[in-house]
C-alpha positions in Angstrom: -30.5 0.1 25.6 -27.3 1.2 23.9 -27.3 1.6 20.1 -24.1 2.7 18.4 -23.0 3.2 14.8 -19.4 2.3 13.9 -17.8 5.6 13.0 -15.2 3.8 10.9 -17.8 2.1 8.7 -19.2 3.6 5.5 -17.8 4.4 2.1 -14.2 4.0 1.2 -12.5 6.9 -0.7 -13.1 5.4 -4.1 -16.8 5.0 -3.7 -17.2 8.4 -2.0 -15.4 10.0 -4.9 -17.6 8.2 -7.5 -20.9 9.1 -5.7 -19.9 12.8 -5.3 -18.8 13.0 -8.9 -22.2 11.6 -10.0 -24.1 14.0 -7.6 -22.2 17.0 -8.9 -22.9 16.2 -12.5 -26.5 15.5 -11.8 -27.0 18.8 -9.9 -26.0 20.6 -13.1 -27.4 18.4 -15.9 -30.2 16.4 -14.3 -29.3 13.1 -15.9 -26.3 10.8 -16.3 -25.6 7.3 -17.5 -23.5 5.0 -15.3 -21.9 1.8 -16.7 -23.0 -0.8 -14.2 -23.9 -0.3 -10.5 -22.1 2.8 -9.2 -22.1 1.0 -5.8 -23.4 -2.4 -4.7 -26.1 -1.1 -2.5 -29.7 -1.1 -3.6 -30.8 1.7 -1.3 -28.1 4.1 -2.6 -28.9 3.1 -6.2 -32.6 4.0 -5.7 -31.6 7.4 -4.2 -29.3 8.2 -7.1 -31.8 7.0 -9.6 -34.3 9.6 -8.3 -31.6 12.2 -8.9 -31.3 11.1 -12.5 -28.6 8.5 -12.6 -29.4 5.6 -15.0 -27.5 2.4 -14.9 -26.7 0.8 -18.3 -25.4 -2.6 -19.3 -22.4 -3.1 -21.6 -24.7 -4.0 -24.5 -26.6 -0.7 -24.0 -23.3 1.1 -23.7 -22.1 -0.2 -27.1 -25.2 1.2 -28.8 -24.9 4.7 -27.4 -23.4 7.7 -29.0 -22.9 11.4 -28.3 -23.7 11.2 -24.6 -22.0 11.2 -21.2 -21.2 8.0 -19.2 -19.8 7.7 -15.7 -17.1 5.1 -15.1 -17.5 3.8 -11.5 -14.7 3.3 -9.0 -14.3 -0.4 -10.0 -12.6 0.7 -13.2 -12.9 -0.6 -16.8 -10.9 -2.6 -19.3 -9.3 -0.8 -22.3 -12.1 -2.0 -24.6 -14.6 0.4 -22.8 -12.4 3.4 -23.6 -12.1 2.3 -27.2 -15.8 2.0 -27.7 -16.3 5.4 -26.1 -13.9 6.9 -28.5 -15.5 5.2 -31.5 -19.0 6.3 -30.5 -18.2 9.8 -29.4 -19.2 9.1 -25.8 -17.8 11.4 -23.2 -16.5 9.5 -20.2 -16.4 10.8 -16.6 -13.8 8.5 -15.2 -14.3 7.9 -11.4 -12.0 4.9 -11.3 -10.5 4.6 -7.8 -6.9 5.8 -7.8 -5.8 2.5 -6.1 -7.5 0.4 -8.8 -6.1 2.7 -11.6 -2.6 2.3 -10.2 -3.0 -1.5 -10.1 -4.3 -1.5 -13.7 -1.2 0.3 -14.8 1.2 -2.0 -13.0 -0.5 -5.1 -14.5 -0.5 -3.6 -18.0 3.2 -2.6 -17.9 4.3 -5.9 -16.4 2.3 -7.8 -19.0 3.6 -5.7 -21.9 7.2 -5.9 -20.8 7.1 -9.7 -20.2 5.0 -11.4 -22.9 5.6 -14.9 -21.4 4.5 -13.9 -17.9 1.4 -15.5 -16.3 -0.5 -12.7 -14.7 -2.5 -14.2 -11.8 -5.2 -12.2 -10.1 -6.6 -13.3 -6.8 -10.2 -12.1 -7.0 -13.8 -12.9 -7.7 -14.4 -14.1 -11.3 -16.7 -11.7 -13.1 -16.4 -8.9 -10.6 -16.3 -5.5 -12.2 -12.8 -4.7 -10.9 -11.4 -8.1 -12.0 -12.9 -7.6 -15.5 -11.0 -4.3 -15.7 -7.7 -5.9 -14.4 -8.0 -8.8 -16.9 -8.4 -6.3 -19.7 -4.9 -5.1 -19.0 -3.7 -8.6 -20.1 -5.9 -8.8 -23.2 -7.9 -11.2 -21.1 -5.0 -13.7 -20.8 -4.7 -13.4 -17.1 -5.6 -16.2 -14.6 -8.2 -15.5 -11.9 -8.0 -17.5 -8.7 -10.5 -17.4 -5.9 -10.0 -20.8 -4.2 -7.1 -23.2 -3.8 -8.2 -25.5 -6.6 -7.8 -22.6 -9.0 -4.1 -22.7 -8.5 -4.0 -25.8 -10.7 -4.5 -23.5 -13.7 -1.0 -22.1 -13.3 2.0 -23.6 -15.1 4.8 -23.8 -12.5 7.5 -24.2 -15.2 6.8 -20.7 -16.4 7.1 -17.3 -14.7 4.1 -15.7 -12.9 3.2 -12.7 -10.9 0.4 -12.7 -8.4 -1.8 -9.7 -7.8 -5.0 -9.2 -5.8 -8.3 -7.5 -6.4 -8.1 -4.4 -4.1 -10.9 -5.7 -1.9 -9.7 -9.3 -1.7 -9.4 -11.1 1.6 -5.8 -10.6 2.8 -5.6 -13.9 4.7 -6.7 -15.9 1.6 -4.2 -13.9 -0.4 -1.4 -14.9 2.0 -2.4 -18.5 1.7 -2.2 -18.3 -2.1 1.3 -16.8 -1.9 2.5 -19.5 0.4 1.1 -22.3 -1.7 2.4 -20.9 -5.0 5.9 -20.4 -3.4 5.8 -24.0 -2.3 4.8 -25.4 -5.7 7.5 -23.4 -7.5 10.1 -24.4 -4.9 9.2 -28.1 -5.3 10.3 -27.8 -8.9 13.4 -25.7 -8.2 11.7 -22.7 -9.9 11.6 -20.2 -7.0 13.0 -17.5 -9.2 10.0 -17.7 -11.5 7.5 -16.5 -8.9 6.8 -12.9 -7.8 3.8 -11.2 -6.2 2.6 -7.7 -5.4 0.4 -6.9 -2.4 -2.3 -4.8 -4.2 -5.0 -5.0 -1.5 -6.2 -1.5 -0.6 -4.9 -0.6 2.9 -8.1 1.3 3.7 -10.1 -1.8 3.1 -7.7 -4.2 5.0 -7.5 -1.8 8.0 -11.3 -1.6 8.0 -11.3 -5.4 8.8 -9.2 -4.9 11.9 -11.3 -1.9 13.2 -14.7 -3.5 12.5 -13.9 -6.8 14.2 -12.8 -4.9 17.3 -16.0 -2.9 17.2 -18.4 -5.9 17.1 -16.9 -7.5 20.2 -18.6 -4.8 22.4 -22.2 -5.6 21.7 -24.9 -8.2 22.4 -26.2 -7.9 18.8 -24.5 -6.5 15.7 -26.4 -5.4 12.6 -24.2 -5.5 9.5 -25.7 -3.3 6.9 -24.8 -4.1 3.3 -26.0 -4.8 -0.2 -26.2 -8.5 -1.0 -24.0 -8.0 -4.2 -21.2 -6.3 -2.3 -18.1 -8.6 -2.3 -16.5 -6.5 0.4 -19.8 -6.7 2.4 -19.9 -10.5 2.3 -16.3 -10.7 3.4 -16.6 -8.2 6.3 -19.8 -9.8 7.4 -18.1 -13.2 7.8 -15.3 -11.6 9.7 -17.7 -9.8 12.0 -19.6 -13.0 12.6 -16.5 -14.9 13.5 -15.8 -12.3 16.3 -19.4 -12.0 17.3 -21.7 -14.9 16.3 -24.8 -12.8 17.1 -24.2 -10.7 13.9 -27.0 -10.3 11.4 -26.8 -9.3 7.8 -29.2 -6.4 7.1 -30.0 -5.6 3.4 -33.5 -4.4 4.3 -35.2 -3.2 7.5 -37.7 -5.9 7.0 -35.2 -8.2 8.7 -36.2 -6.6 12.1 -39.4 -8.7 12.0 -37.3 -11.8 12.2 -34.9 -10.6 15.0 -35.6 -11.2 18.7 -34.3 -8.5 20.9 -35.1 -10.3 24.2 -32.2 -10.0 26.5 -30.4 -7.6 24.2 -28.9 -4.6 26.0 -26.5 -3.3 23.4 -26.6 -3.1 19.6 -23.8 -2.2 17.3 -24.5 -1.1 13.7 -21.7 -1.3 11.1 -21.4 -1.8 7.3 -19.3 -2.4 4.2 -17.2 0.0 2.2 -20.2 0.2 -0.1 -22.6 1.1 2.6 -23.5 4.8 2.9 -23.5 6.3 6.4 -27.1 7.6 5.9 -28.3 4.1 5.5 -26.8 3.0 8.8 -28.4 6.0 10.5 -31.7 5.1 8.8 -31.3 1.5 10.2 -30.8 2.9 13.7 -34.0 5.0 13.4 -35.9 2.0 12.1 -34.6 0.0 15.1 -35.8 2.8 17.5 -39.2 2.5 16.0 -39.3 -1.2 16.5 -38.2 -0.9 20.1 -40.8 1.7 20.8 -43.5 -0.4 19.2 -42.5 -3.4 21.3 -42.4 -1.1 24.4 -38.7 -1.8 24.9 -37.7 1.9 24.5 -39.2 5.2 25.7 -38.5 8.6 24.3 -36.1 9.5 27.1 -33.7 6.7 26.0 -33.1 8.1 22.5 
């Protein structure tokens, strides 16, 4: 039995930085507030909670004062910083540099062109998208499916951006469709776009789909709330139909390993490497229990 972990899986830079920032602060102070989930992975949230990290909601944040709060990698809208300033809250800003750069671009473009329709390809309500919308005073347009393009006025200028973890193929479809709609009205000059998808995330897709082709069974480890996880899982499944989404090791009770000679373990950019290693160990235990693995094979 071959069991491999994809060495290219695991945290992206932004999440790694946010988690390390939290760990460093906690090692010195013992407790810290975080505005929202620092990462969309329940196992990692539980680990950090034991270290003293407390997740708070926006309503709770508004009622705090004279404390320290971590801003996660997803970023925040300007309102969050205004509230912190008013309530004497110290912010530890762990916004991903890629997200921060995108926020600045949108803010500057929107400020310089008041009539511009800022269009964001992303998931409505996602933390990063909320932060991006805030740069437009919440006047931007969020699109996640083709029908959403009907919200755009093709007689007016627009600029299309993307959530940094958005599916690149869907983004290209949006670009093509918007170009066509503007062209049909003779308004080609009114449409611009910027490819703001994180290259580390987009390259992850290519590497992980190549990885999954080599195994009889693939275990994709991710939190259920991870947008990137859901996207990558679907990509993996399209290349290897025998791919299973693993958010808890309890799933092993439902998986048949009959006829399986090789297993690949991979995960989202929000999946810590330690969790994939833990998944591998849990799998070893199941195989030993089912008498499909002996100690010499580990």
